[in-house]
N, C-alpha and C positions, 0 to 999 in steps of 0.2 A: 067530140073527143071521148066527153063522158059518158055517153052513151055505149060507144064502144067496150070502153072500160068494164061498164056494166056489163055488156052480153058477154064477155069473155070469163067474168067474175060469176056469172051464171052458169056458163058451160063448165066452168071448173070444180062450182060447186055439185054438178051432177055426175062429174067424172071421177073427183076425189076418191069417195067411198067404194066407188067400182075397184080403182086400181089399188085400193088398199084391201079388197077381199082376195079370198083364196083364188089363186086362178082356176077359171071353169070355160072347157072350150065351148060349152052350151054358151056363153056370153060372149065369145071371142068377137062376135061380128059386130053385136050392138056396140061393143067398147072401141073398137078400131073405128066405128063409123063416127061416134063421138070424140076421140082423140083429134081424128081427121078436121071435125067441125071446128074444133080449139083450134089447132094449130092453123088452119084458114083463118080464124078469127084476129089470132094474136100475129099471122103476118099483115093482115091487112091495118091491124092497127101501128105495124113497124113501119109500113110504107107511108101511113100519114105523118110519123114522124119523122122521117128521112126527108119529107117534103119540105118540113119546117126547118130543117139544119142548116145552119149558116154557107156551108161550104159541102164539098163534095165528099169530106169524110163520113158523111153520113150515110154514103152510099156504101161505102165499107167497113161501118158498122152494121148495117144489114147485111149483106152478103157474108161476114164472118159469123153473126149469129145464126143467120139461116143455116151456115154449116152446122151449128150445133143441132138445130133440130133435124137437118137429112141425117144427120150421124144416128140419132135415136130414131128416125123412121126407120132406116136402114134395118138395124139391129131389131125393131119392132116386128118388122113383117119376115126376116130371116126367120124369128121366134116364134109367130106365127105358122108360117110354112112348116116348120119343124113339127108343130103339132099336127100337122095334117091338113089345117087351112090353105088348100090352095085351088085359088080362082085365076083368071086370066086379069081380071081386075087386080088383084093382089101381086099379081108378077109386075104388071104395068107400073104399076105405082111403084114397086120396088127399082124395077131397071131405071124409073125417071129420077127417083132419088138419087141411085147411083150416078146416074150421069149429071144432074143437077150439082151435086157434089164435087165431081171431076172438074164442071167448068167452073164452079165457084172456087177451087182454090186454083186453079189455073189464074183464074181474073187475079185474085189476091196476090198471088206469087209475083204478075207481072204489076204491080201498081207502083209506080213510081215513086208516092207517098209513103213507101214502108220504112219503118226504122230499121237499121242492121238487129236489132233485139226482133223486130216481126220478123224482117226475113228469117232468122235462125229458128224461132219459133214454127212459123210456115214450113220449114224444109223438115221439122221434127214432126208435124202433124203429115206431110209428105210421105213420111217414112213407116209412120203407122198404117197411112191409107194404104203401103204398098204390101203391107206385110195381112192386111186386111183383104185385099185383093187376092194373096196367095190362099188364103184361109175360105175363100169363097167359094162354091161348087158353082157359081153363075154360069150363065150362059157362054160365055167365052170359052172357056174350059169344054164344056161340053158339045158345043157344037166345033169342036177341033176334030178334025177327021183321024188324026192319028190318036185321039182318047176314046173314041167313041165307046171301045168295050170296057172302059174300066168303070169301079163303082164307086160315088163318091158318098163319103160320109159327112155328114150335117155335123157343124161343130158350135151350136148355140153357145157355150160359155165363151168359147175363144172370141167370136165375134162380138158376144157382148162385151166384153172386157175391153177389145179392142176400139169399140165404138166408145165405150164411155171415156177412153183415155183421149178420145179425138174430140169428145164432148168437152171434157176439161179444158184442153189445150186451146181449143177455139173460143172457150170461156173469156181464156187470158188475153188471147188473142184479140178479141170483142173488146176489151176494157184496154187496152194498149190502142187501137186504131180510136177508140173515145177520147183518147187522152192527147190524138194530134192536134 
């Protein structure tokens, strides 16, 4: 476990100065790859912790924590695409993150272990997720046969704010699950 923490810290030391620097489209591919490596290593570490949890609440903490990461990933990819970085791989990552967020939110909402406070907070997240989906130019809207001739305006600031709000809400919910 100590080695996994050291790996994560090493990746963070590489990533931190790059995300603190002014944005550069020429660096975006490398930055995205490094950020994804950090997320993958962090997720592996969380899975290790989940296996050590004495009850099923470890899984709920993991899912709630993963929702934070997915919200950040969705915002990141949306902004990258706004900058003009559009690849099939990035689009696949985006679609996967949106689907995983949907699935995770559904699983958390269905948990019989939820307190009234957790249910209330999850409904707030659900409302913000619906707002995000309305502002999202994504494939559901583009593929609707009645809207093929529409032009879509990307709204990165609105999406980033929505995802920041969801990330913050999921942070609180993760703490509530940890207290169960």
